[in-house]
N, C-alpha and C positions, 0 to 999 in steps of 0.2 A: 501532800508532802511526799518528797522523794528521798530515799535513803540509798547510800552506796555502801556495800559491805565487801571488804577485801579479805583474801585468804592466800596462803601459800608461802609466806615468808618463813625464815628460819636461819639456821647456821649451816654453812656448807664450806667445804675445803676449796682452796684455789683450784681452778680448772673444772669445778663441778657445775651443776645446773639446778635451777629452780624455775617453777612456773607459778606466776602470780595470777590471781583471778579477781575480778571486781564485778559484782552484780548489782544492778540498779533495780529498785522496786518502788511502787507507789503509783501516783496518778501521772503516768507517762504517756504522752501522745507519740512522741518519737525522740530519737537521740541523734544529734549531729556528730560533732567531733568527740572522740574519746581519747583521753591522754593519760600518760603515766609521768609523774614527777618524782623526784627524789631529793631528800635533804640529808646530807651527812652531818656528823657532829661538829664540823668546823667549816661547813660550806653553805652557800646560799641554796635555796630551792632552785632546781633546774629541771627543764623539760627533757625527759628521756626519750619518749616516743609518742607519736600521735597517729591516729587513723581517722579518716573522714567517712562520710556516708557512702562514698564510692570505693571504699577500701584503699584509698591512696594513703601512703604512709610516709612518715619522716622520722629520722633518728638523730640523736645527739652523736656527734662525730666519734666520740670515744666508745660508743657501744655499737656502732654500725658493723654489721657482719657477725655480731655475737648475740644480739637481742632481736626478738621478733615479736611484733605486736599484731594481734588479730582480734576479731570480734565475732560474736554470735548475735545477730540482730534480733532473732526471735526470743532469745533469752536475756536480752539487754545486758550482755556481759562482754567485758573486754579482758583479754589475756596478755601476759607478757612472759614469753619464753626467754629465759636468760641462760645462755651457755658460756662456757669458758670464763667463768666468773673470776674476777680479780679482787684483791683486798680493797682497792679503791672504789669498788662498787658497793661497799658497805654503806648503808643509809636506810632511812625510813622511806619507803616507797608509797606514794599516794596516788590514787586514781582521781581523775577529774572528768566530768562529762557535761556536755552542753545539751541540756534536756529541754525539749519543747513541752510545755504544760498548757492546759486550757483553763481560762478564767471566764467568768460570765461576759467579759468584754471582748476578749481576743485571745489569740495564742501568743505565748511568750517563750523566749529561750532564756533559760537560767543555768548558771554553772553550779554544780554540786561537787562536793569533795567526799572522799572516803576518809576513814579514821587513820589510815596508814598501817603499814605492816613492816616489821623490821627484817632487813636482810643483812646478815653478817657473813663475810667471807674471811675465813681465818683457818690456819692450820693448827 
């Protein structure tokens, strides 16, 4: 079994910064894509940032230039550095990983989710 544990959320003033972390543990062979999603109180879940095995990244237009996604392959961890935060960034942030696991028959890629961490941007 694989578990994802997130940390780093909290309350911050507009213009401030937060750094989210998400660590995977369990029977992991390797990890392909690592992603951060968010879901606001009145919005659909949206993909904020993603990073692949070659460290290629993609960002939601509204966070481009303010957020930075990175990964530590040895620690099975993904980070999201969030700068110049705005009230509209307020949401529950969830990490998602495409994890390769081994079964007696073959290797499989499965997606796992963290429990979510609340980020609130308010003065």
